[in-house]
C-alpha positions as protocol buffer text, in pm:
chain_id: "A"
residue {
  index: 1
  type: MET
  ca { x: -1516 y: 672 z: 1576 }
}
residue {
  index: 2
  type: ASN
  ca { x: -1169 y: 635 z: 1427 }
}
residue {
  index: 3
  type: ALA
  ca { x: -1089 y: 519 z: 1075 }
}
residue {
  index: 4
  type: TYR
  ca { x: -779 y: 305 z: 1028 }
}
residue {
  index: 5
  type: ILE
  ca { x: -581 y: 315 z: 704 }
}
residue {
  index: 6
  type: PHE
  ca { x: -302 y: 63 z: 654 }
}
residue {
  index: 7
  type: ASP
  ca { x: -27 y: 36 z: 401 }
}
residue {
  index: 8
  type: VAL
  ca { x: 17 y: -339 z: 349 }
}
residue {
  index: 9
  type: ASP
  ca { x: 381 y: -437 z: 287 }
}
residue {
  index: 10
  type: GLY
  ca { x: 582 y: -397 z: 606 }
}
residue {
  index: 11
  type: VAL
  ca { x: 273 y: -294 z: 802 }
}
residue {
  index: 12
  type: ILE
  ca { x: 34 y: -589 z: 781 }
}
residue {
  index: 13
  type: SER
  ca { x: 262 y: -830 z: 597 }
}
residue {
  index: 14
  type: ASP
  ca { x: 628 y: -919 z: 648 }
}
residue {
  index: 15
  type: PRO
  ca { x: 849 y: -739 z: 391 }
}
residue {
  index: 16
  type: GLY
  ca { x: 1051 y: -1053 z: 318 }
}
residue {
  index: 17
  type: GLU
  ca { x: 782 y: -1321 z: 339 }
}
residue {
  index: 18
  type: LYS
  ca { x: 521 y: -1094 z: 170 }
}
residue {
  index: 19
  type: ARG
  ca { x: 238 y: -1229 z: 379 }
}
residue {
  index: 20
  type: PRO
  ca { x: 100 y: -1167 z: 726 }
}
residue {
  index: 21
  type: THR
  ca { x: 319 y: -1355 z: 971 }
}
residue {
  index: 22
  type: ILE
  ca { x: 183 y: -1209 z: 1296 }
}
residue {
  index: 23
  type: GLN
  ca { x: -180 y: -1312 z: 1308 }
}
residue {
  index: 24
  type: GLY
  ca { x: -255 y: -1076 z: 1594 }
}
residue {
  index: 25
  type: VAL
  ca { x: -260 y: -789 z: 1344 }
}
residue {
  index: 26
  type: LEU
  ca { x: -544 y: -946 z: 1144 }
}
residue {
  index: 27
  type: ASP
  ca { x: -728 y: -1030 z: 1468 }
}
residue {
  index: 28
  type: ALA
  ca { x: -707 y: -664 z: 1571 }
}
residue {
  index: 29
  type: ILE
  ca { x: -835 y: -549 z: 1231 }
}
residue {
  index: 30
  type: ALA
  ca { x: -1124 y: -796 z: 1244 }
}
residue {
  index: 31
  type: ASN
  ca { x: -1208 y: -656 z: 1587 }
}
residue {
  index: 32
  type: LYS
  ca { x: -1217 y: -301 z: 1447 }
}
residue {
  index: 33
  type: LEU
  ca { x: -1454 y: -411 z: 1171 }
}
residue {
  index: 34
  type: SER
  ca { x: -1685 y: -582 z: 1421 }
}
residue {
  index: 35
  type: LYS
  ca { x: -1711 y: -251 z: 1609 }
}
residue {
  index: 36
  type: ASN
  ca { x: -1820 y: -73 z: 1289 }
}
residue {
  index: 37
  type: GLU
  ca { x: -1491 y: 114 z: 1264 }
}
residue {
  index: 38
  type: PRO
  ca { x: -1387 y: 174 z: 901 }
}
residue {
  index: 39
  type: VAL
  ca { x: -1069 y: -1 z: 791 }
}
residue {
  index: 40
  type: ALA
  ca { x: -898 y: 70 z: 459 }
}
residue {
  index: 41
  type: LEU
  ca { x: -599 y: -100 z: 300 }
}
residue {
  index: 42
  type: ASN
  ca { x: -395 y: 136 z: 81 }
}
residue {
  index: 43
  type: THR
  ca { x: -135 y: -38 z: -131 }
}
residue {
  index: 44
  type: GLY
  ca { x: 40 y: -47 z: -465 }
}
residue {
  index: 45
  type: ARG
  ca { x: -31 y: -420 z: -478 }
}
residue {
  index: 46
  type: SER
  ca { x: -277 y: -573 z: -721 }
}
residue {
  index: 47
  type: LEU
  ca { x: -621 y: -663 z: -590 }
}
residue {
  index: 48
  type: SER
  ca { x: -556 y: -1030 z: -666 }
}
residue {
  index: 49
  type: TRP
  ca { x: -251 y: -1021 z: -436 }
}
residue {
  index: 50
  type: VAL
  ca { x: -440 y: -837 z: -160 }
}
residue {
  index: 51
  type: LEU
  ca { x: -729 y: -1081 z: -186 }
}
residue {
  index: 52
  type: GLU
  ca { x: -509 y: -1389 z: -166 }
}
residue {
  index: 53
  type: ARG
  ca { x: -265 y: -1283 z: 102 }
}
residue {
  index: 54
  type: VAL
  ca { x: -455 y: -1040 z: 325 }
}
residue {
  index: 55
  type: VAL
  ca { x: -829 y: -1036 z: 267 }
}
residue {
  index: 56
  type: ALA
  ca { x: -873 y: -1414 z: 251 }
}
residue {
  index: 57
  type: PRO
  ca { x: -709 y: -1480 z: 590 }
}
residue {
  index: 58
  type: LEU
  ca { x: -892 y: -1178 z: 732 }
}
residue {
  index: 59
  type: LEU
  ca { x: -1226 y: -1323 z: 620 }
}
residue {
  index: 60
  type: LEU
  ca { x: -1151 y: -1636 z: 820 }
}
residue {
  index: 61
  type: LYS
  ca { x: -1131 y: -1421 z: 1133 }
}
residue {
  index: 62
  type: THR
  ca { x: -1454 y: -1231 z: 1060 }
}
residue {
  index: 63
  type: LYS
  ca { x: -1751 y: -1403 z: 1225 }
}
residue {
  index: 64
  type: ASP
  ca { x: -2020 y: -1156 z: 1117 }
}
residue {
  index: 65
  type: LYS
  ca { x: -1989 y: -1110 z: 739 }
}
residue {
  index: 66
  type: THR
  ca { x: -2202 y: -795 z: 752 }
}
residue {
  index: 67
  type: SER
  ca { x: -1909 y: -623 z: 926 }
}
residue {
  index: 68
  type: LEU
  ca { x: -1716 y: -651 z: 599 }
}
residue {
  index: 69
  type: GLN
  ca { x: -1904 y: -347 z: 468 }
}
residue {
  index: 70
  type: ASN
  ca { x: -1663 y: -154 z: 693 }
}
residue {
  index: 71
  type: LEU
  ca { x: -1363 y: -281 z: 490 }
}
residue {
  index: 72
  type: PHE
  ca { x: -1226 y: -105 z: 181 }
}
residue {
  index: 73
  type: ALA
  ca { x: -912 y: -203 z: -11 }
}
residue {
  index: 74
  type: VAL
  ca { x: -737 y: 17 z: -266 }
}
residue {
  index: 75
  type: GLY
  ca { x: -487 y: -147 z: -499 }
}
residue {
  index: 76
  type: GLU
  ca { x: -236 y: -6 z: -746 }
}
residue {
  index: 77
  type: LYS
  ca { x: -225 y: 326 z: -558 }
}
residue {
  index: 78
  type: GLY
  ca { x: -580 y: 414 z: -651 }
}
residue {
  index: 79
  type: GLY
  ca { x: -615 y: 236 z: -985 }
}
residue {
  index: 80
  type: THR
  ca { x: -825 y: -50 z: -847 }
}
residue {
  index: 81
  type: TRP
  ca { x: -1041 y: -95 z: -537 }
}
residue {
  index: 82
  type: LEU
  ca { x: -1250 y: -348 z: -351 }
}
residue {
  index: 83
  type: THR
  ca { x: -1576 y: -301 z: -160 }
}
residue {
  index: 84
  type: PHE
  ca { x: -1824 y: -519 z: 28 }
}
residue {
  index: 85
  type: ASP
  ca { x: -2201 y: -472 z: 41 }
}
residue {
  index: 86
  type: LYS
  ca { x: -2417 y: -501 z: 354 }
}
residue {
  index: 87
  type: ASN
  ca { x: -2434 y: -878 z: 307 }
}
residue {
  index: 88
  type: GLY
  ca { x: -2058 y: -916 z: 287 }
}
residue {
  index: 89
  type: GLU
  ca { x: -2057 y: -972 z: -90 }
}
residue {
  index: 90
  type: MET
  ca { x: -1740 y: -851 z: -262 }
}
residue {
  index: 91
  type: GLU
  ca { x: -1720 y: -614 z: -558 }
}
residue {
  index: 92
  type: GLN
  ca { x: -1407 y: -520 z: -755 }
}
residue {
  index: 93
  type: HIS
  ca { x: -1355 y: -190 z: -939 }
}
residue {
  index: 94
  type: LYS
  ca { x: -1097 y: -46 z: -1183 }
}
residue {
  index: 95
  type: ASP
  ca { x: -1019 y: 299 z: -1322 }
}
residue {
  index: 96
  type: ASP
  ca { x: -996 y: 238 z: -1697 }
}
residue {
  index: 97
  type: SER
  ca { x: -865 y: 591 z: -1763 }
}
residue {
  index: 98
  type: ILE
  ca { x: -525 y: 498 z: -1614 }
}
residue {
  index: 99
  type: SER
  ca { x: -308 y: 313 z: -1863 }
}
residue {
  index: 100
  type: ILE
  ca { x: 58 y: 228 z: -1920 }
}
residue {
  index: 101
  type: PRO
  ca { x: 158 y: 174 z: -2288 }
}
residue {
  index: 102
  type: SER
  ca { x: 186 y: -198 z: -2364 }
}
residue {
  index: 103
  type: GLU
  ca { x: 517 y: -144 z: -2544 }
}
residue {
  index: 104
  type: LEU
  ca { x: 667 y: 0 z: -2226 }
}
residue {
  index: 105
  type: GLN
  ca { x: 532 y: -288 z: -2021 }
}
residue {
  index: 106
  type: ASN
  ca { x: 703 y: -536 z: -2252 }
}
residue {
  index: 107
  type: ARG
  ca { x: 1031 y: -342 z: -2247 }
}
residue {
  index: 108
  type: VAL
  ca { x: 1038 y: -335 z: -1866 }
}
residue {
  index: 109
  type: LYS
  ca { x: 957 y: -704 z: -1847 }
}
residue {
  index: 110
  type: GLN
  ca { x: 1249 y: -788 z: -2075 }
}
residue {
  index: 111
  type: LEU
  ca { x: 1483 y: -552 z: -1889 }
}
residue {
  index: 112
  type: VAL
  ca { x: 1411 y: -713 z: -1554 }
}
residue {
  index: 113
  type: HIS
  ca { x: 1451 y: -1061 z: -1698 }
}
residue {
  index: 114
  type: ASP
  ca { x: 1785 y: -978 z: -1863 }
}
residue {
  index: 115
  type: GLU
  ca { x: 1954 y: -767 z: -1595 }
}
residue {
  index: 116
  type: PHE
  ca { x: 1788 y: -797 z: -1254 }
}
residue {
  index: 117
  type: SER
  ca { x: 1634 y: -1143 z: -1222 }
}
residue {
  index: 118
  type: ASP
  ca { x: 1859 y: -1233 z: -927 }
}
residue {
  index: 119
  type: THR
  ca { x: 1681 y: -977 z: -705 }
}
residue {
  index: 120
  type: THR
  ca { x: 1369 y: -863 z: -891 }
}
residue {
  index: 121
  type: PHE
  ca { x: 1068 y: -995 z: -1083 }
}
residue {
  index: 122
  type: TYR
  ca { x: 801 y: -837 z: -1302 }
}
residue {
  index: 123
  type: ASP
  ca { x: 450 y: -837 z: -1152 }
}
residue {
  index: 124
  type: ASP
  ca { x: 205 y: -957 z: -1419 }
}
residue {
  index: 125
  type: SER
  ca { x: -98 y: -916 z: -1194 }
}
residue {
  index: 126
  type: LYS
  ca { x: -115 y: -536 z: -1216 }
}
residue {
  index: 127
  type: GLN
  ca { x: -399 y: -393 z: -1426 }
}
residue {
  index: 128
  type: THR
  ca { x: -318 y: -20 z: -1439 }
}
residue {
  index: 129
  type: MET
  ca { x: 56 y: 15 z: -1379 }
}
residue {
  index: 130
  type: VAL
  ca { x: 399 y: -140 z: -1436 }
}
residue {
  index: 131
  type: SER
  ca { x: 549 y: -293 z: -1125 }
}
residue {
  index: 132
  type: THR
  ca { x: 872 y: -475 z: -1048 }
}
residue {
  index: 133
  type: GLU
  ca { x: 928 y: -633 z: -712 }
}
residue {
  index: 134
  type: MET
  ca { x: 1191 y: -785 z: -489 }
}
residue {
  index: 135
  type: ILE
  ca { x: 1195 y: -1166 z: -515 }
}
residue {
  index: 136
  type: ASP
  ca { x: 1043 y: -1356 z: -224 }
}
residue {
  index: 137
  type: GLY
  ca { x: 1241 y: -1476 z: 72 }
}
residue {
  index: 138
  type: LEU
  ca { x: 1531 y: -1230 z: 84 }
}
residue {
  index: 139
  type: SER
  ca { x: 1668 y: -1171 z: 432 }
}
residue {
  index: 140
  type: ASN
  ca { x: 1697 y: -822 z: 576 }
}
residue {
  index: 141
  type: GLU
  ca { x: 2071 y: -835 z: 503 }
}
residue {
  index: 142
  type: ASP
  ca { x: 2016 y: -935 z: 139 }
}
residue {
  index: 143
  type: ARG
  ca { x: 1755 y: -663 z: 103 }
}
residue {
  index: 144
  type: GLU
  ca { x: 2008 y: -399 z: 201 }
}
residue {
  index: 145
  type: GLN
  ca { x: 2316 y: -543 z: 30 }
}
residue {
  index: 146
  type: LYS
  ca { x: 2165 y: -683 z: -291 }
}
residue {
  index: 147
  type: TYR
  ca { x: 1818 y: -547 z: -359 }
}
residue {
  index: 148
  type: ARG
  ca { x: 1882 y: -182 z: -265 }
}
residue {
  index: 149
  type: PRO
  ca { x: 2177 y: -136 z: -509 }
}
residue {
  index: 150
  type: ALA
  ca { x: 1981 y: -313 z: -783 }
}
residue {
  index: 151
  type: GLN
  ca { x: 1680 y: -94 z: -716 }
}
residue {
  index: 152
  type: GLU
  ca { x: 1886 y: 223 z: -758 }
}
residue {
  index: 153
  type: LYS
  ca { x: 1989 y: 105 z: -1105 }
}
residue {
  index: 154
  type: ILE
  ca { x: 1631 y: 8 z: -1190 }
}
residue {
  index: 155
  type: VAL
  ca { x: 1506 y: 356 z: -1101 }
}
residue {
  index: 156
  type: GLN
  ca { x: 1768 y: 513 z: -1325 }
}
residue {
  index: 157
  type: LYS
  ca { x: 1683 y: 286 z: -1618 }
}
residue {
  index: 158
  type: PHE
  ca { x: 1309 y: 341 z: -1578 }
}
residue {
  index: 159
  type: GLU
  ca { x: 1356 y: 718 z: -1586 }
}
residue {
  index: 160
  type: GLU
  ca { x: 1564 y: 681 z: -1902 }
}
residue {
  index: 161
  type: LEU
  ca { x: 1287 y: 474 z: -2064 }
}
residue {
  index: 162
  type: LEU
  ca { x: 1032 y: 747 z: -1992 }
}
residue {
  index: 163
  type: LYS
  ca { x: 1259 y: 1018 z: -2132 }
}
residue {
  index: 164
  type: GLU
  ca { x: 1334 y: 816 z: -2446 }
}
residue {
  index: 165
  type: ARG
  ca { x: 960 y: 794 z: -2513 }
}
residue {
  index: 166
  type: LYS
  ca { x: 899 y: 1156 z: -2410 }
}
residue {
  index: 167
  type: ILE
  ca { x: 626 y: 1051 z: -2167 }
}
residue {
  index: 168
  type: GLN
  ca { x: 789 y: 1158 z: -1841 }
}
residue {
  index: 169
  type: GLY
  ca { x: 524 y: 1431 z: -1813 }
}
residue {
  index: 170
  type: SER
  ca { x: 247 y: 1170 z: -1792 }
}
residue {
  index: 171
  type: PHE
  ca { x: 412 y: 893 z: -1593 }
}
residue {
  index: 172
  type: LYS
  ca { x: 645 y: 870 z: -1295 }
}
residue {
  index: 173
  type: VAL
  ca { x: 884 y: 623 z: -1133 }
}
residue {
  index: 174
  type: ASP
  ca { x: 807 y: 536 z: -771 }
}
residue {
  index: 175
  type: PRO
  ca { x: 1048 y: 318 z: -566 }
}
residue {
  index: 176
  type: THR
  ca { x: 917 y: 177 z: -237 }
}
residue {
  index: 177
  type: THR
  ca { x: 1049 y: -66 z: 25 }
}
residue {
  index: 178
  type: ILE
  ca { x: 1026 y: -375 z: -196 }
}
residue {
  index: 179
  type: ALA
  ca { x: 909 y: -251 z: -536 }
}
residue {
  index: 180
  type: THR
  ca { x: 973 y: -3 z: -817 }
}
residue {
  index: 181
  type: ASP
  ca { x: 675 y: 111 z: -1021 }
}
residue {
  index: 182
  type: ILE
  ca { x: 598 y: 313 z: -1331 }
}
residue {
  index: 183
  type: GLU
  ca { x: 258 y: 469 z: -1290 }
}
residue {
  index: 184
  type: ASN
  ca { x: 29 y: 746 z: -1401 }
}
residue {
  index: 185
  type: LYS
  ca { x: 150 y: 1070 z: -1240 }
}
residue {
  index: 186
  type: HIS
  ca { x: -185 y: 1120 z: -1065 }
}
residue {
  index: 187
  type: VAL
  ca { x: -188 y: 794 z: -870 }
}
residue {
  index: 188
  type: GLY
  ca { x: -24 y: 744 z: -533 }
}
residue {
  index: 189
  type: LYS
  ca { x: -104 y: 688 z: -170 }
}
residue {
  index: 190
  type: ASP
  ca { x: -264 y: 1036 z: -159 }
}
residue {
  index: 191
  type: PHE
  ca { x: -473 y: 968 z: -471 }
}
residue {
  index: 192
  type: ALA
  ca { x: -595 y: 647 z: -307 }
}
residue {
  index: 193
  type: ILE
  ca { x: -702 y: 847 z: 0 }
}
residue {
  index: 194
  type: LYS
  ca { x: -951 y: 1028 z: -223 }
}
residue {
  index: 195
  type: ARG
  ca { x: -1099 y: 689 z: -315 }
}
residue {
  index: 196
  type: ILE
  ca { x: -1129 y: 607 z: 54 }
}
residue {
  index: 197
  type: LEU
  ca { x: -1299 y: 937 z: 136 }
}
residue {
  index: 198
  type: THR
  ca { x: -1544 y: 889 z: -152 }
}
residue {
  index: 199
  type: TRP
  ca { x: -1628 y: 544 z: -13 }
}
residue {
  index: 200
  type: LEU
  ca { x: -1685 y: 683 z: 336 }
}
residue {
  index: 201
  type: LYS
  ca { x: -1907 y: 959 z: 198 }
}
residue {
  index: 202
  type: SER
  ca { x: -2114 y: 705 z: 4 }
}
residue {
  index: 203
  type: ARG
  ca { x: -2182 y: 531 z: 335 }
}
residue {
  index: 204
  type: ASN
  ca { x: -2253 y: 857 z: 520 }
}
residue {
  index: 205
  type: VAL
  ca { x: -1963 y: 785 z: 755 }
}
residue {
  index: 206
  type: MET
  ca { x: -1727 y: 1057 z: 876 }
}
residue {
  index: 207
  type: PRO
  ca { x: -1480 y: 946 z: 1144 }
}
residue {
  index: 208
  type: GLU
  ca { x: -1364 y: 1185 z: 1412 }
}
residue {
  index: 209
  type: LYS
  ca { x: -1004 y: 1088 z: 1345 }
}
residue {
  index: 210
  type: PHE
  ca { x: -798 y: 901 z: 1086 }
}
residue {
  index: 211
  type: ILE
  ca { x: -504 y: 685 z: 1191 }
}
residue {
  index: 212
  type: ALA
  ca { x: -274 y: 598 z: 900 }
}
residue {
  index: 213
  type: PHE
  ca { x: -1 y: 333 z: 925 }
}
residue {
  index: 214
  type: GLY
  ca { x: 310 y: 317 z: 708 }
}
residue {
  index: 215
  type: ASP
  ca { x: 668 y: 190 z: 704 }
}
residue {
  index: 216
  type: SER
  ca { x: 829 y: 432 z: 457 }
}
residue {
  index: 217
  type: LYS
  ca { x: 824 y: 800 z: 364 }
}
residue {
  index: 218
  type: SER
  ca { x: 624 y: 709 z: 54 }
}
residue {
  index: 219
  type: ASP
  ca { x: 332 y: 631 z: 287 }
}
residue {
  index: 220
  type: ILE
  ca { x: 324 y: 975 z: 447 }
}
residue {
  index: 221
  type: PRO
  ca { x: 123 y: 1133 z: 161 }
}
residue {
  index: 222
  type: MET
  ca { x: -175 y: 944 z: 305 }
}
residue {
  index: 223
  type: ALA
  ca { x: -165 y: 1161 z: 615 }
}
residue {
  index: 224
  type: GLU
  ca { x: -68 y: 1470 z: 417 }
}
residue {
  index: 225
  type: GLU
  ca { x: -377 y: 1440 z: 197 }
}
residue {
  index: 226
  type: LEU
  ca { x: -607 y: 1392 z: 497 }
}
residue {
  index: 227
  type: HIS
  ca { x: -448 y: 1693 z: 670 }
}
residue {
  index: 228
  type: LYS
  ca { x: -480 y: 1896 z: 350 }
}
residue {
  index: 229
  type: GLN
  ca { x: -852 y: 1826 z: 348 }
}
residue {
  index: 230
  type: GLY
  ca { x: -887 y: 1959 z: 702 }
}
residue {
  index: 231
  type: LEU
  ca { x: -933 y: 1620 z: 866 }
}
residue {
  index: 232
  type: SER
  ca { x: -785 y: 1509 z: 1197 }
}
residue {
  index: 233
  type: VAL
  ca { x: -508 y: 1256 z: 1132 }
}
residue {
  index: 234
  type: LYS
  ca { x: -226 y: 1078 z: 1310 }
}
residue {
  index: 235
  type: PHE
  ca { x: 47 y: 890 z: 1124 }
}
residue {
  index: 236
  type: VAL
  ca { x: 188 y: 576 z: 1285 }
}
residue {
  index: 237
  type: PHE
  ca { x: 535 y: 496 z: 1153 }
}
residue {
  index: 238
  type: VAL
  ca { x: 643 y: 131 z: 1192 }
}
residue {
  index: 239
  type: GLY
  ca { x: 950 y: 132 z: 968 }
}
residue {
  index: 240
  type: ASN
  ca { x: 1319 y: 203 z: 1022 }
}
residue {
  index: 241
  type: LYS
  ca { x: 1335 y: 496 z: 1265 }
}
residue {
  index: 242
  type: SER
  ca { x: 1625 y: 659 z: 1083 }
}
residue {
  index: 243
  type: HIS
  ca { x: 1406 y: 711 z: 776 }
}
residue {
  index: 244
  type: ILE
  ca { x: 1175 y: 974 z: 924 }
}
residue {
  index: 245
  type: ASN
  ca { x: 1205 y: 1319 z: 1080 }
}
residue {
  index: 246
  type: LEU
  ca { x: 922 y: 1426 z: 1308 }
}
residue {
  index: 247
  type: ALA
  ca { x: 990 y: 1795 z: 1253 }
}
residue {
  index: 248
  type: ASP
  ca { x: 897 y: 1772 z: 885 }
}
residue {
  index: 249
  type: TYR
  ca { x: 520 y: 1730 z: 924 }
}
residue {
  index: 250
  type: PRO
  ca { x: 228 y: 1939 z: 1055 }
}
residue {
  index: 251
  type: PHE
  ca { x: 37 y: 1646 z: 1206 }
}
residue {
  index: 252
  type: PRO
  ca { x: 121 y: 1411 z: 1492 }
}
residue {
  index: 253
  type: ILE
  ca { x: 342 y: 1111 z: 1421 }
}
residue {
  index: 254
  type: THR
  ca { x: 386 y: 813 z: 1649 }
}
residue {
  index: 255
  type: ILE
  ca { x: 697 y: 599 z: 1597 }
}
residue {
  index: 256
  type: THR
  ca { x: 654 y: 253 z: 1741 }
}
residue {
  index: 257
  type: ASN
  ca { x: 932 y: 82 z: 1936 }
}
residue {
  index: 258
  type: ALA
  ca { x: 894 y: -239 z: 1738 }
}
residue {
  index: 259
  type: GLU
  ca { x: 916 y: -231 z: 1359 }
}
residue {
  index: 260
  type: TYR
  ca { x: 698 y: -350 z: 1073 }
}
residue {
  index: 261
  type: GLU
  ca { x: 418 y: -595 z: 1167 }
}
residue {
  index: 262
  type: GLN
  ca { x: 531 y: -598 z: 1529 }
}
residue {
  index: 263
  type: GLY
  ca { x: 507 y: -220 z: 1538 }
}
residue {
  index: 264
  type: THR
  ca { x: 154 y: -226 z: 1399 }
}
residue {
  index: 265
  type: LEU
  ca { x: 49 y: -482 z: 1659 }
}
residue {
  index: 266
  type: GLU
  ca { x: 221 y: -281 z: 1931 }
}
residue {
  index: 267
  type: TYR
  ca { x: 13 y: 26 z: 1849 }
}
residue {
  index: 268
  type: LEU
  ca { x: -318 y: -161 z: 1801 }
}
residue {
  index: 269
  type: ASN
  ca { x: -275 y: -343 z: 2131 }
}
residue {
  index: 270
  type: GLN
  ca { x: -256 y: -7 z: 2307 }
}
residue {
  index: 271
  type: LYS
  ca { x: -602 y: 88 z: 2182 }
}
């Protein structure tokens, strides 16, 4: 048995449209679930976003609701998570020990509104972190020419805000493909892996191999954490090929020919 762990943006959903646009990916995931293969979603997104844009359309493709007990979704890089019982009933969970000061949340919200609203918006749906995100519908060209330069400035300003408040030891700034977050220093794609492993243990399931999918270097800590724990793992990279170096990692990496959702489907169709 393999376990499949997917980053969401750029892997299951289109980076610009921010929703699944290639339905074959969800069909393939539903097929894995029906075969009792564990599937986990590992994202910085809020659970409400994951539910609306990924889980809801996935449920429509799942004929046997009992297979949903094989699905686990981690949001906010480990701060929130979603499980299903043996009857397919959903349960949501949150780590209340992770908190961003409300004053900082308000300052970031105002900053984005005043200086970066042409490329970026503040995500009010997050429960445990501060998150700003690229506005919907930007083309690949606009992402590179407009959002990327804006994101560099956002990162700099966020780091200054942490230093001004002398809380840089407790929180960190994390830029990804389409978002820039301020989060508790413990959370991340690797922290979320620990949630996934705890879930598998609670179900007495231990896969022979883990296959983790990502589209940026910020996703690689998923595989690094699994490798660190002595587990067999392969990382499937579906992002821009120039952004990764195979020689840097002690576990196998597959780089798909196609990119983003198409790359994910390319790999799943081979299995």
